[in-house]
Phi, psi and omega in degrees: 000140174279114185253007181236156175286169175305321186267010179099351181282157179299139185283128173286165180301148183293321182250138174297171193288122192293339183285354177245014186244156172295127195279154173287141180309127177073008183213170182250033176216160175292161179287137180235122182249125182269137177249118184225152180173171180291164180292151185058032173260013181082011182300313176296323179300314180303309184298319183291326176295317183287326187257327192054237187272355180276062183213169177215168175237136171211175175254146179282137183311141171078351175232178181251019181273125182270156170222153172251141173228136174212168182265138173250115185271114187270179178287152183071023169071003173289153184228142179231142184269124180255142174238127178266101186275159179300145179285139186218157176263335184203174174262015175258086197296140177237327184243171192285322183290331176293322182295316185291314185300315173309310183288328173294307176300329177273354181072032180263009179249126178295335185271351191216121178300148182292132179296157184270335175202165182231147170249115182260122180244128180228158181280116189282342179281355181217049191294329185296321184279333181283325186299337176314314181299340179297327187295303178303325183289313175300328183292343181296332186080012183268151173307131185220135173253123173265123181250128174264094187279161177073037181297331182285324175298317182300318182282322177297328188257011175082017175271172180201161179201140179268099180302317181300312187296318179293322179303313186291320187288321182277347187051047184199150176306136174229138185226140172266124188221168169230097179303323178290329189251001172081008179293134177076015180294334177303324179292333177293316180302314178301317180297319180293322181290325177274359173304317181294326181289316183296328180301334183286339181227097177307140181287162180285132183286135186266122184270125180227090180299338184291349189303328183278356185233107185301302177307322178293318177303312171307312182295324180291326170296329182284326180291320177310309181301324185293317183285349186256014183049040177291125173243120183299143181281159180298142183307138180294119182292331181284337172294317174302311187293317178287324166306323180299333181268304186295327178257017176294137183305326180260308181293327182305306178296330183290317180295318173313305183299320182292317179300319177293318174298325182292322186293326180281322177298323180283336171299321180288308194281324185278329182279339186305311183298319184293312186302311185303320182296313175306315185294320176298318179299320179296312191292319179293319174293324181294318179293318176305314181299311185304316186277328182282327184267142184293149173297108186197170175294335180287327173291323175300314184296313179293320181272307186286325180274294186288307188293312177297323185282307183291313176302327175296332179271334181287340189283342174264017178299321185307315184302317186291312180296336178288318175300321179293324183298306181298321183293326180292319180298315175303318182290304182292343182274349177102351186289325184300322172296321172296326185289331178291325184287319180300317187289335184302325179293333171277329184283327175301327183293335178254017177091004183250182179232171183300333184297333177293340187295303177312310182290328177298318177296313180289347177284351174286332173285302181196127184291340184299298183287339171295317174297324178292322182296340182295357177296337171299341181278112187293314183288125193292321178298321178289329179295311185295318181292327172292325181294315186297326182258351179313310179295354177283342173291139181283095186290164181301327184291350179275345180306318186294320172295319174302307185300317178301310187291315182302313184295328178286323189245346188248121182286152185279070180267132177271127179264318174231062180064224177279351180285329180204130189245162177294322172297319174297324174298321166308311177303309179299323178297324177290322175304317179295322181293313175306308180297315179296320180293320182298325177299311182301314178299320174301321176292321177295309179302318181284343176256009175222268194284340185245027182300138172201169183281152180297149183236153187278154180249114178240127187218126168285123185265103181299159177287158179289127179229155175279127173296140180274143181298324177295313179298318175305304180304312179301320176298318182292318173299319181287316176297327173296323177293319178299314185296318183288322172302318184288315181303326179271358180239282186295311185290319176306310186293320180293320179304309185295315179308316181296315179300318182292312189294328184279346186248001175234155003281150178293143177238102185068031177091358187235157176297145179279169174299146186311316187286349178252003174278172180309304182296331174290321180297318177298321175304314186292323171307306189276348188303315181297338177287320185257354179304317175301347176262001182087021180255139176264183182298322184297316172302319179307310182299320179295331181287325177295309185291334184292339179293350175280320181193124185310316177305342187285342178307321181298312182297312182308311177295327179298313182296316186292331182269355179067043188241125183270067189216167170244195185300345176261001180295128173296319169309307183291317178304312180300316181297323182286318184299329180292328184269341184234134174279166181299317175301321178295321185292312182298321182293323185284325180299317179290325184293315176295328182284342185246326191289142173278086193244052176208108176295329177298325177299314177301313186297320181288327174296320177305309176295326181293320184262353173078020173180184183267356186297310180282331163304314181296325179294315181301310188293319180291313183293323179295317178295317180292324175298321179295313183297308181295321178296315178299323183294311181297321179296315181297310176296316182292327176283323177306308185303311186287324176283355180066000000 
């Protein structure tokens, strides 16, 4: 059974505690309404608008497919629970996420109750193709509301549809809405309010014999549109114009590279003022606690252990949120799908397909959800190869150590004015290093143990749209919650453990010198193994603790050096600069670029692959790559620097 959240947290119950919920009539659980629709239909936008922050993410037991569940507050304080199922084009499953949607709607999962009603959302600007899904959904016999989303686009581009006629044809309520702008939401409220009443009298099951014949099903959907006086909107002129530029065989890749550079430069320049403010707050509050609390081991634990360890990691939250903001803008605007198409040309050369691009891109934020998202890749060998290389993408957890070392050793020299500085170029080089290495490993795997025939790449291109502030803000709030939960659990536990090991065994009733403490003894034991890389025993301790979470190393070094600072702290940078040579710093950057230092990722790989064989292989090859790469980087840098 899958017992973990997508980010490695323990998985919450799929349903909230029934004892605190309005009961379903005649049952001991709340009313559940499933939201289903094709990809890019606005399903998640609608879910976010109806539930706001009253939602959670969990995995279905036994699989790696996520679902989101939230409360929709109705008039009169009544609540209905909505479940956002994976997007599908039909109920004939080919991939794991499609299988889950099929099984939930059919009531074939023992761990999840069959929904009491369904909200089917389709893109009204592409009604003929999207309505194909209506046939199998309506045949379930559940109370169903069909939502024709993107009504604003339909009207703006000269399209039309007779909603009443379509409702009569489908024998179910139909509403024209705009999920992004909140238009037509009152019809959804009416449907949800009436769900409890309809449950007392099951609807008549609609027989649709065309279900077993895909061409007939498409013909049925087209005829529905005709009888509903549907007129397709004119193709969006700006989509055609922008695609002519963004998908150009020469300019398209150049624009993509420019966007990537701009994103990373912005992460440095825009996040710095906020990070400096947080750093000041951490330092001031640490000094305040030192003066207020009496001198005791408990004060040392709170200030030197917890506050320095956790506080030093919290400060780089702005960088992570900024990275997620840019990824969200690229995804919601429709550009991310174009980037996948551009990348398909490169992916094909290493034996992968364009569908591998989106998981690999999301791995720049976090490898855990990236590995889980590989379920969209139908070819099992392509999927396995993508899983094996995903952790080589430079995830956001590497940013703290990268920022610390770059700030300590790389001068802030501008190369192209304000657009590109030397620290940004070094940071970008680390991202490129991870990507190039991943491409090489993928090519090696696809030509040996994971050899397979080439597969076709099909991807629907959504029109370009303006991302909504609501959608982006909800995404950032969710990521902030995940990060803060991690800081309050894994990082806190490591900080407390480090303090204990650094203050024992007592010598004359007092804490020993650091090198004579338990943590110092551990560092001394591994020092001979890492000395060829230019690392001392203090860096070795950081390497050990960072296997719990990569970003922990900054807090570890802060605790070891007794410094209340983060990666932007001048004091911590000076201390690291004193213990590391320039060659050693380069080697440490390379080590973190390659090593698998995330137990959560290994746990997800184990669940994805069904055993420990592939995680063990992944951990071993990445550790060997990190050690050999660091050794080469250390000695090459020493040679060039003389």
